DOMI-117114 format. One record per residue (C-alpha): residue in three letters; z, x, y; residue number from 1. Coordinates in Angstrom, 1 decimal. Last residue first. Example, Ala and Ser with C-alpha at 12.3 -4.5 7.8 and 13.67 -1.06 7.14 Angstrom:
// DOMI-117114
<rec><type>SER</type><z>7.1</z><x>13.7</x><y>-1.1</y><seq>2</seq></rec>
<rec><type>ALA</type><z>7.8</z><x>12.3</x><y>-4.5</y><seq>1</seq></rec>
***
This chain:
// DOMI-117114
<rec><type>LYS</type><z>165.3</z><x>-221.7</x><y>256.3</y><seq>214</seq></rec>
<rec><type>GLN</type><z>168.2</z><x>-223.7</x><y>254.5</y><seq>213</seq></rec>
<rec><type>SER</type><z>169.5</z><x>-224.6</x><y>258.2</y><seq>212</seq></rec>
<rec><type>PRO</type><z>166.2</z><x>-226.0</x><y>258.9</y><seq>211</seq></rec>
<rec><type>SER</type><z>166.6</z><x>-228.9</x><y>256.3</y><seq>210</seq></rec>
<rec><type>ARG</type><z>164.7</z><x>-228.3</x><y>253.5</y><seq>209</seq></rec>
<rec><type>LYS</type><z>162.2</z><x>-231.3</x><y>253.4</y><seq>208</seq></rec>
<rec><type>LYS</type><z>162.1</z><x>-234.7</x><y>251.8</y><seq>207</seq></rec>
<rec><type>MET</type><z>160.2</z><x>-237.9</x><y>251.1</y><seq>206</seq></rec>
<rec><type>THR</type><z>159.3</z><x>-240.9</x><y>253.7</y><seq>205</seq></rec>
<rec><type>PRO</type><z>155.6</z><x>-242.0</x><y>253.3</y><seq>204</seq></rec>
<rec><type>VAL</type><z>153.5</z><x>-242.2</x><y>256.4</y><seq>203</seq></rec>
<rec><type>ARG</type><z>151.1</z><x>-245.5</x><y>256.4</y><seq>202</seq></rec>
<rec><type>GLY</type><z>148.0</z><x>-246.3</x><y>254.6</y><seq>201</seq></rec>
<rec><type>ARG</type><z>149.7</z><x>-246.9</x><y>251.0</y><seq>200</seq></rec>
<rec><type>PRO</type><z>153.6</z><x>-246.7</x><y>250.0</y><seq>199</seq></rec>
<rec><type>GLY</type><z>155.3</z><x>-248.6</x><y>252.6</y><seq>198</seq></rec>
<rec><type>PRO</type><z>156.9</z><x>-247.0</x><y>255.8</y><seq>197</seq></rec>
<rec><type>ARG</type><z>160.5</z><x>-246.5</x><y>255.4</y><seq>196</seq></rec>
<rec><type>SER</type><z>161.9</z><x>-246.6</x><y>258.4</y><seq>195</seq></rec>
<rec><type>GLY</type><z>164.2</z><x>-243.6</x><y>260.2</y><seq>194</seq></rec>
<rec><type>ARG</type><z>167.6</z><x>-244.8</x><y>261.6</y><seq>193</seq></rec>
<rec><type>GLY</type><z>169.5</z><x>-244.2</x><y>258.6</y><seq>192</seq></rec>
<rec><type>ALA</type><z>171.1</z><x>-241.4</x><y>259.7</y><seq>191</seq></rec>
<rec><type>ARG</type><z>170.6</z><x>-240.4</x><y>263.2</y><seq>190</seq></rec>
<rec><type>PHE</type><z>173.9</z><x>-240.8</x><y>264.4</y><seq>189</seq></rec>
<rec><type>CYS</type><z>175.0</z><x>-238.1</x><y>261.4</y><seq>188</seq></rec>
<rec><type>GLY</type><z>177.8</z><x>-238.7</x><y>259.8</y><seq>187</seq></rec>
<rec><type>ALA</type><z>176.0</z><x>-238.9</x><y>256.2</y><seq>186</seq></rec>
<rec><type>LEU</type><z>173.8</z><x>-236.4</x><y>256.3</y><seq>185</seq></rec>
<rec><type>HIS</type><z>170.3</z><x>-236.7</x><y>257.9</y><seq>184</seq></rec>
<rec><type>ASP</type><z>167.5</z><x>-236.3</x><y>254.7</y><seq>183</seq></rec>
<rec><type>ASP</type><z>165.8</z><x>-239.1</x><y>255.4</y><seq>182</seq></rec>
<rec><type>VAL</type><z>162.6</z><x>-238.6</x><y>253.6</y><seq>181</seq></rec>
<rec><type>MET</type><z>159.0</z><x>-239.3</x><y>254.0</y><seq>180</seq></rec>
<rec><type>GLY</type><z>159.8</z><x>-238.6</x><y>257.6</y><seq>179</seq></rec>
<rec><type>VAL</type><z>157.4</z><x>-236.4</x><y>259.2</y><seq>178</seq></rec>
<rec><type>ALA</type><z>160.4</z><x>-233.2</x><y>259.2</y><seq>177</seq></rec>
<rec><type>GLN</type><z>161.7</z><x>-234.3</x><y>255.4</y><seq>176</seq></rec>
<rec><type>MET</type><z>158.1</z><x>-234.4</x><y>254.3</y><seq>175</seq></rec>
<rec><type>PHE</type><z>157.2</z><x>-230.8</x><y>255.8</y><seq>174</seq></rec>
<rec><type>ALA</type><z>160.1</z><x>-228.8</x><y>254.3</y><seq>173</seq></rec>
<rec><type>TYR</type><z>159.5</z><x>-230.7</x><y>250.9</y><seq>172</seq></rec>
<rec><type>CYS</type><z>156.2</z><x>-229.3</x><y>251.2</y><seq>171</seq></rec>
<rec><type>ILE</type><z>157.0</z><x>-225.8</x><y>252.0</y><seq>170</seq></rec>
<rec><type>THR</type><z>159.9</z><x>-225.7</x><y>249.1</y><seq>169</seq></rec>
<rec><type>SER</type><z>156.8</z><x>-226.9</x><y>247.0</y><seq>168</seq></rec>
<rec><type>GLY</type><z>154.5</z><x>-224.4</x><y>247.5</y><seq>167</seq></rec>
<rec><type>VAL</type><z>151.7</z><x>-225.0</x><y>250.5</y><seq>166</seq></rec>
<rec><type>PHE</type><z>150.8</z><x>-222.1</x><y>252.2</y><seq>165</seq></rec>
<rec><type>ARG</type><z>147.4</z><x>-222.6</x><y>250.9</y><seq>164</seq></rec>
<rec><type>PHE</type><z>145.6</z><x>-226.0</x><y>251.1</y><seq>163</seq></rec>
<rec><type>GLY</type><z>142.1</z><x>-225.5</x><y>248.0</y><seq>162</seq></rec>
<rec><type>ARG</type><z>142.0</z><x>-229.1</x><y>246.7</y><seq>161</seq></rec>
<rec><type>ARG</type><z>144.3</z><x>-228.0</x><y>243.8</y><seq>160</seq></rec>
<rec><type>GLN</type><z>147.0</z><x>-226.3</x><y>245.9</y><seq>159</seq></rec>
<rec><type>LEU</type><z>147.5</z><x>-229.9</x><y>247.5</y><seq>158</seq></rec>
<rec><type>ASP</type><z>148.0</z><x>-231.4</x><y>244.2</y><seq>157</seq></rec>
<rec><type>LYS</type><z>150.1</z><x>-229.1</x><y>243.1</y><seq>156</seq></rec>
<rec><type>SER</type><z>152.1</z><x>-229.3</x><y>246.0</y><seq>155</seq></rec>
<rec><type>LEU</type><z>152.1</z><x>-232.6</x><y>246.5</y><seq>154</seq></rec>
<rec><type>ALA</type><z>153.8</z><x>-233.4</x><y>243.0</y><seq>153</seq></rec>
<rec><type>ASP</type><z>156.5</z><x>-230.4</x><y>243.1</y><seq>152</seq></rec>
<rec><type>SER</type><z>157.0</z><x>-231.9</x><y>246.7</y><seq>151</seq></rec>
<rec><type>ALA</type><z>157.5</z><x>-235.5</x><y>244.5</y><seq>150</seq></rec>
<rec><type>PRO</type><z>159.3</z><x>-233.8</x><y>241.8</y><seq>149</seq></rec>
<rec><type>ALA</type><z>162.2</z><x>-232.5</x><y>244.8</y><seq>148</seq></rec>
<rec><type>ARG</type><z>162.3</z><x>-229.1</x><y>246.2</y><seq>147</seq></rec>
<rec><type>ALA</type><z>165.0</z><x>-227.5</x><y>248.7</y><seq>146</seq></rec>
<rec><type>PRO</type><z>167.7</z><x>-229.7</x><y>247.9</y><seq>145</seq></rec>
<rec><type>VAL</type><z>170.0</z><x>-231.2</x><y>250.6</y><seq>144</seq></rec>
<rec><type>GLU</type><z>173.6</z><x>-231.4</x><y>248.7</y><seq>143</seq></rec>
<rec><type>SER</type><z>174.6</z><x>-227.9</x><y>250.4</y><seq>142</seq></rec>
<rec><type>VAL</type><z>173.4</z><x>-229.2</x><y>253.9</y><seq>141</seq></rec>
<rec><type>ALA</type><z>176.7</z><x>-231.7</x><y>253.5</y><seq>140</seq></rec>
<rec><type>ARG</type><z>177.4</z><x>-235.6</x><y>252.8</y><seq>139</seq></rec>
<rec><type>PRO</type><z>174.2</z><x>-235.8</x><y>251.1</y><seq>138</seq></rec>
<rec><type>ARG</type><z>173.1</z><x>-239.9</x><y>251.3</y><seq>137</seq></rec>
<rec><type>ARG</type><z>173.6</z><x>-241.9</x><y>248.0</y><seq>136</seq></rec>
<rec><type>PRO</type><z>171.5</z><x>-242.8</x><y>244.9</y><seq>135</seq></rec>
<rec><type>ARG</type><z>168.7</z><x>-240.3</x><y>245.7</y><seq>134</seq></rec>
<rec><type>ASP</type><z>165.5</z><x>-242.0</x><y>244.2</y><seq>133</seq></rec>
<rec><type>GLY</type><z>166.8</z><x>-245.1</x><y>244.7</y><seq>132</seq></rec>
<rec><type>PRO</type><z>163.9</z><x>-245.6</x><y>247.9</y><seq>131</seq></rec>
<rec><type>ALA</type><z>161.0</z><x>-245.0</x><y>245.2</y><seq>130</seq></rec>
<rec><type>PRO</type><z>159.4</z><x>-241.1</x><y>246.7</y><seq>129</seq></rec>
<rec><type>THR</type><z>156.6</z><x>-241.3</x><y>248.5</y><seq>128</seq></rec>
<rec><type>PHE</type><z>154.0</z><x>-239.7</x><y>246.7</y><seq>127</seq></rec>
<rec><type>GLN</type><z>150.6</z><x>-241.9</x><y>246.7</y><seq>126</seq></rec>
<rec><type>GLY</type><z>151.5</z><x>-242.3</x><y>250.5</y><seq>125</seq></rec>
<rec><type>LEU</type><z>150.5</z><x>-239.0</x><y>251.4</y><seq>124</seq></rec>
<rec><type>TYR</type><z>146.9</z><x>-239.4</x><y>251.4</y><seq>123</seq></rec>
<rec><type>SER</type><z>147.3</z><x>-242.6</x><y>253.4</y><seq>122</seq></rec>
<rec><type>ALA</type><z>148.7</z><x>-240.4</x><y>256.0</y><seq>121</seq></rec>
<rec><type>PHE</type><z>145.9</z><x>-237.9</x><y>255.1</y><seq>120</seq></rec>
<rec><type>SER</type><z>143.3</z><x>-240.6</x><y>256.9</y><seq>119</seq></rec>
<rec><type>GLY</type><z>140.4</z><x>-242.4</x><y>255.3</y><seq>118</seq></rec>
<rec><type>PHE</type><z>141.5</z><x>-241.6</x><y>251.4</y><seq>117</seq></rec>
<rec><type>GLU</type><z>138.3</z><x>-239.3</x><y>250.6</y><seq>116</seq></rec>
<rec><type>LYS</type><z>137.3</z><x>-238.3</x><y>254.2</y><seq>115</seq></rec>
<rec><type>GLN</type><z>140.7</z><x>-238.0</x><y>255.1</y><seq>114</seq></rec>
<rec><type>VAL</type><z>141.1</z><x>-235.6</x><y>252.5</y><seq>113</seq></rec>
<rec><type>ASP</type><z>138.2</z><x>-233.6</x><y>253.0</y><seq>112</seq></rec>
<rec><type>LEU</type><z>139.5</z><x>-233.0</x><y>256.1</y><seq>111</seq></rec>
<rec><type>PHE</type><z>142.2</z><x>-231.8</x><y>255.6</y><seq>110</seq></rec>
<rec><type>ALA</type><z>140.6</z><x>-229.1</x><y>253.1</y><seq>109</seq></rec>
<rec><type>ARG</type><z>138.3</z><x>-227.7</x><y>256.2</y><seq>108</seq></rec>
<rec><type>ALA</type><z>142.1</z><x>-228.0</x><y>258.1</y><seq>107</seq></rec>
<rec><type>ASN</type><z>143.6</z><x>-226.2</x><y>255.2</y><seq>106</seq></rec>
<rec><type>THR</type><z>141.0</z><x>-222.9</x><y>255.5</y><seq>105</seq></rec>
<rec><type>VAL</type><z>141.3</z><x>-222.2</x><y>258.9</y><seq>104</seq></rec>
<rec><type>THR</type><z>145.3</z><x>-222.9</x><y>258.6</y><seq>103</seq></rec>
<rec><type>SER</type><z>144.9</z><x>-220.1</x><y>256.1</y><seq>102</seq></rec>
<rec><type>ALA</type><z>143.2</z><x>-217.6</x><y>257.9</y><seq>101</seq></rec>
<rec><type>ILE</type><z>146.5</z><x>-218.0</x><y>260.0</y><seq>100</seq></rec>
<rec><type>LYS</type><z>148.8</z><x>-218.0</x><y>257.5</y><seq>99</seq></rec>
<rec><type>LEU</type><z>147.3</z><x>-215.1</x><y>255.6</y><seq>98</seq></rec>
<rec><type>ARG</type><z>146.6</z><x>-212.5</x><y>258.6</y><seq>97</seq></rec>
<rec><type>ASN</type><z>150.0</z><x>-212.6</x><y>259.8</y><seq>96</seq></rec>
<rec><type>ARG</type><z>150.6</z><x>-212.8</x><y>263.4</y><seq>95</seq></rec>
<rec><type>VAL</type><z>153.7</z><x>-215.3</x><y>264.0</y><seq>94</seq></rec>
<rec><type>ILE</type><z>152.2</z><x>-216.7</x><y>266.8</y><seq>93</seq></rec>
<rec><type>GLY</type><z>152.5</z><x>-215.9</x><y>270.9</y><seq>92</seq></rec>
<rec><type>ALA</type><z>151.4</z><x>-212.4</x><y>270.2</y><seq>91</seq></rec>
<rec><type>ASP</type><z>147.8</z><x>-213.5</x><y>270.2</y><seq>90</seq></rec>
<rec><type>ARG</type><z>146.1</z><x>-210.6</x><y>269.1</y><seq>89</seq></rec>
<rec><type>LEU</type><z>145.9</z><x>-211.9</x><y>265.5</y><seq>88</seq></rec>
<rec><type>LEU</type><z>144.7</z><x>-215.0</x><y>267.0</y><seq>87</seq></rec>
<rec><type>ARG</type><z>141.5</z><x>-213.4</x><y>268.4</y><seq>86</seq></rec>
<rec><type>ALA</type><z>140.3</z><x>-212.0</x><y>265.3</y><seq>85</seq></rec>
<rec><type>GLU</type><z>140.8</z><x>-215.3</x><y>263.8</y><seq>84</seq></rec>
<rec><type>ASP</type><z>138.8</z><x>-216.4</x><y>266.2</y><seq>83</seq></rec>
<rec><type>ALA</type><z>136.2</z><x>-214.0</x><y>265.7</y><seq>82</seq></rec>
<rec><type>ALA</type><z>136.2</z><x>-214.6</x><y>262.0</y><seq>81</seq></rec>
<rec><type>LEU</type><z>135.4</z><x>-218.3</x><y>262.8</y><seq>80</seq></rec>
<rec><type>PHE</type><z>137.1</z><x>-221.3</x><y>263.5</y><seq>79</seq></rec>
<rec><type>ARG</type><z>135.1</z><x>-224.3</x><y>262.8</y><seq>78</seq></rec>
<rec><type>ALA</type><z>137.7</z><x>-226.0</x><y>260.4</y><seq>77</seq></rec>
<rec><type>VAL</type><z>140.1</z><x>-225.3</x><y>264.0</y><seq>76</seq></rec>
<rec><type>ARG</type><z>138.2</z><x>-228.1</x><y>266.1</y><seq>75</seq></rec>
<rec><type>ARG</type><z>137.8</z><x>-230.7</x><y>263.4</y><seq>74</seq></rec>
<rec><type>PRO</type><z>141.6</z><x>-230.1</x><y>262.9</y><seq>73</seq></rec>
<rec><type>ASP</type><z>142.8</z><x>-230.9</x><y>266.2</y><seq>72</seq></rec>
<rec><type>PHE</type><z>146.0</z><x>-228.9</x><y>266.5</y><seq>71</seq></rec>
<rec><type>ARG</type><z>146.3</z><x>-228.8</x><y>269.9</y><seq>70</seq></rec>
<rec><type>ALA</type><z>143.1</z><x>-226.2</x><y>269.8</y><seq>69</seq></rec>
<rec><type>PHE</type><z>144.8</z><x>-224.1</x><y>267.4</y><seq>68</seq></rec>
<rec><type>ALA</type><z>146.1</z><x>-221.2</x><y>269.7</y><seq>67</seq></rec>
<rec><type>ARG</type><z>147.0</z><x>-223.3</x><y>272.4</y><seq>66</seq></rec>
<rec><type>ARG</type><z>149.1</z><x>-225.3</x><y>270.2</y><seq>65</seq></rec>
<rec><type>TYR</type><z>150.7</z><x>-222.6</x><y>268.8</y><seq>64</seq></rec>
<rec><type>ALA</type><z>151.7</z><x>-221.4</x><y>271.8</y><seq>63</seq></rec>
<rec><type>GLU</type><z>153.6</z><x>-224.4</x><y>272.7</y><seq>62</seq></rec>
<rec><type>ARG</type><z>155.1</z><x>-224.5</x><y>269.0</y><seq>61</seq></rec>
<rec><type>LYS</type><z>156.3</z><x>-220.3</x><y>269.3</y><seq>60</seq></rec>
<rec><type>ARG</type><z>160.0</z><x>-221.6</x><y>270.5</y><seq>59</seq></rec>
<rec><type>LEU</type><z>159.6</z><x>-224.3</x><y>267.4</y><seq>58</seq></rec>
<rec><type>ILE</type><z>158.6</z><x>-221.7</x><y>264.9</y><seq>57</seq></rec>
<rec><type>THR</type><z>161.5</z><x>-218.9</x><y>265.7</y><seq>56</seq></rec>
<rec><type>ILE</type><z>163.8</z><x>-222.0</x><y>265.3</y><seq>55</seq></rec>
<rec><type>TRP</type><z>162.7</z><x>-222.7</x><y>261.8</y><seq>54</seq></rec>
<rec><type>SER</type><z>163.6</z><x>-219.1</x><y>260.9</y><seq>53</seq></rec>
<rec><type>LEU</type><z>161.2</z><x>-216.8</x><y>258.9</y><seq>52</seq></rec>
<rec><type>GLY</type><z>160.1</z><x>-216.1</x><y>255.6</y><seq>51</seq></rec>
<rec><type>ALA</type><z>157.6</z><x>-218.8</x><y>255.4</y><seq>50</seq></rec>
<rec><type>GLN</type><z>157.6</z><x>-220.5</x><y>258.9</y><seq>49</seq></rec>
<rec><type>ALA</type><z>154.1</z><x>-220.2</x><y>259.3</y><seq>48</seq></rec>
<rec><type>GLY</type><z>153.7</z><x>-222.6</x><y>256.4</y><seq>47</seq></rec>
<rec><type>GLU</type><z>155.7</z><x>-225.0</x><y>258.0</y><seq>46</seq></rec>
<rec><type>LEU</type><z>153.9</z><x>-225.2</x><y>261.4</y><seq>45</seq></rec>
<rec><type>VAL</type><z>150.6</z><x>-225.3</x><y>260.1</y><seq>44</seq></rec>
<rec><type>LEU</type><z>151.6</z><x>-228.5</x><y>257.8</y><seq>43</seq></rec>
<rec><type>PHE</type><z>153.2</z><x>-229.7</x><y>260.7</y><seq>42</seq></rec>
<rec><type>GLU</type><z>150.7</z><x>-229.7</x><y>263.2</y><seq>41</seq></rec>
<rec><type>PHE</type><z>148.1</z><x>-231.4</x><y>260.4</y><seq>40</seq></rec>
<rec><type>LEU</type><z>150.4</z><x>-234.6</x><y>260.5</y><seq>39</seq></rec>
<rec><type>VAL</type><z>150.5</z><x>-234.6</x><y>263.7</y><seq>38</seq></rec>
<rec><type>ARG</type><z>147.0</z><x>-234.8</x><y>264.0</y><seq>37</seq></rec>
<rec><type>ASP</type><z>146.8</z><x>-237.3</x><y>261.4</y><seq>36</seq></rec>
<rec><type>ASP</type><z>148.9</z><x>-239.6</x><y>263.4</y><seq>35</seq></rec>
<rec><type>ARG</type><z>151.7</z><x>-241.5</x><y>261.2</y><seq>34</seq></rec>
<rec><type>VAL</type><z>154.9</z><x>-239.9</x><y>261.2</y><seq>33</seq></rec>
<rec><type>PRO</type><z>157.8</z><x>-241.2</x><y>260.0</y><seq>32</seq></rec>
<rec><type>ILE</type><z>161.4</z><x>-239.8</x><y>261.9</y><seq>31</seq></rec>
<rec><type>GLY</type><z>163.1</z><x>-237.4</x><y>259.6</y><seq>30</seq></rec>
<rec><type>TRP</type><z>163.1</z><x>-234.4</x><y>262.5</y><seq>29</seq></rec>
<rec><type>GLU</type><z>161.7</z><x>-235.8</x><y>265.4</y><seq>28</seq></rec>
<rec><type>GLU</type><z>163.9</z><x>-236.7</x><y>268.1</y><seq>27</seq></rec>
<rec><type>ASP</type><z>167.2</z><x>-236.1</x><y>267.3</y><seq>26</seq></rec>
<rec><type>HIS</type><z>167.1</z><x>-232.8</x><y>265.5</y><seq>25</seq></rec>
<rec><type>TYR</type><z>164.0</z><x>-231.5</x><y>267.7</y><seq>24</seq></rec>
<rec><type>ARG</type><z>166.1</z><x>-232.2</x><y>270.9</y><seq>23</seq></rec>
<rec><type>ARG</type><z>169.3</z><x>-230.6</x><y>269.2</y><seq>22</seq></rec>
<rec><type>TYR</type><z>167.1</z><x>-227.7</x><y>268.1</y><seq>21</seq></rec>
<rec><type>LEU</type><z>165.5</z><x>-227.7</x><y>271.6</y><seq>20</seq></rec>
<rec><type>PRO</type><z>168.9</z><x>-227.7</x><y>273.3</y><seq>19</seq></rec>
<rec><type>ASP</type><z>170.6</z><x>-224.9</x><y>271.2</y><seq>18</seq></rec>
<rec><type>ASP</type><z>174.4</z><x>-226.3</x><y>270.3</y><seq>17</seq></rec>
<rec><type>GLY</type><z>173.8</z><x>-226.5</x><y>266.2</y><seq>16</seq></rec>
<rec><type>ALA</type><z>171.1</z><x>-229.0</x><y>265.0</y><seq>15</seq></rec>
<rec><type>TRP</type><z>172.6</z><x>-227.5</x><y>261.6</y><seq>14</seq></rec>
<rec><type>PRO</type><z>175.6</z><x>-228.9</x><y>261.6</y><seq>13</seq></rec>
<rec><type>CYS</type><z>173.4</z><x>-232.4</x><y>261.2</y><seq>12</seq></rec>
<rec><type>ARG</type><z>174.9</z><x>-234.4</x><y>264.3</y><seq>11</seq></rec>
<rec><type>ARG</type><z>177.8</z><x>-236.4</x><y>265.3</y><seq>10</seq></rec>
<rec><type>ARG</type><z>177.2</z><x>-237.5</x><y>269.1</y><seq>9</seq></rec>
<rec><type>ARG</type><z>179.7</z><x>-235.9</x><y>271.1</y><seq>8</seq></rec>
<rec><type>ASP</type><z>177.1</z><x>-235.7</x><y>274.6</y><seq>7</seq></rec>
<rec><type>THR</type><z>179.6</z><x>-235.0</x><y>277.3</y><seq>6</seq></rec>
<rec><type>ARG</type><z>180.0</z><x>-231.7</x><y>276.6</y><seq>5</seq></rec>
<rec><type>PRO</type><z>176.2</z><x>-231.5</x><y>277.6</y><seq>4</seq></rec>
<rec><type>ALA</type><z>174.1</z><x>-229.0</x><y>275.3</y><seq>3</seq></rec>
<rec><type>PRO</type><z>174.5</z><x>-225.4</x><y>275.8</y><seq>2</seq></rec>
<rec><type>MET</type><z>172.1</z><x>-223.4</x><y>277.8</y><seq>1</seq></rec>
***
């Protein structure tokens, strides 16, 4: 059902009238995340989204949480071939063999990063763009890039560490989603409301494809 007509706040146009999309735009997208479990969730969901629309993934989100142990990387890292076969029969998620297998692989690589850096959030800090990297806030979706030097660097390093489905555009989408960059358009009521954490030990502020570009 459409959002209430009394809500006249200006939003990024990709939020549309879908209540689920609006809630995601208003309450999650671009807000810095410091919880490693949530970071793992977005890493999985962004990879699952490749080739699909983001609203499709949002609608499957609860099914993903059930299927992948509430995105606990320790539990997912212990999944076996039988678990992957079970997931291929789960109509609630994207039943792509490579994407399912990559989630298990990525959970194991995620734990390795946590061991080395103390947390995945701390690891991400080194890829945070400087505040002056973008001289002005984008005014149209067309001004929001699909990738950036920071996402190129993150993608390259994640792949070196064994992660899969982490190309630069997926990484940019992830970075926007978890508030490593505030890509809300000028005029959007959410613009500028996400804090910019410091470089190390706190979740960064990078960039992602806006859902309209997915």
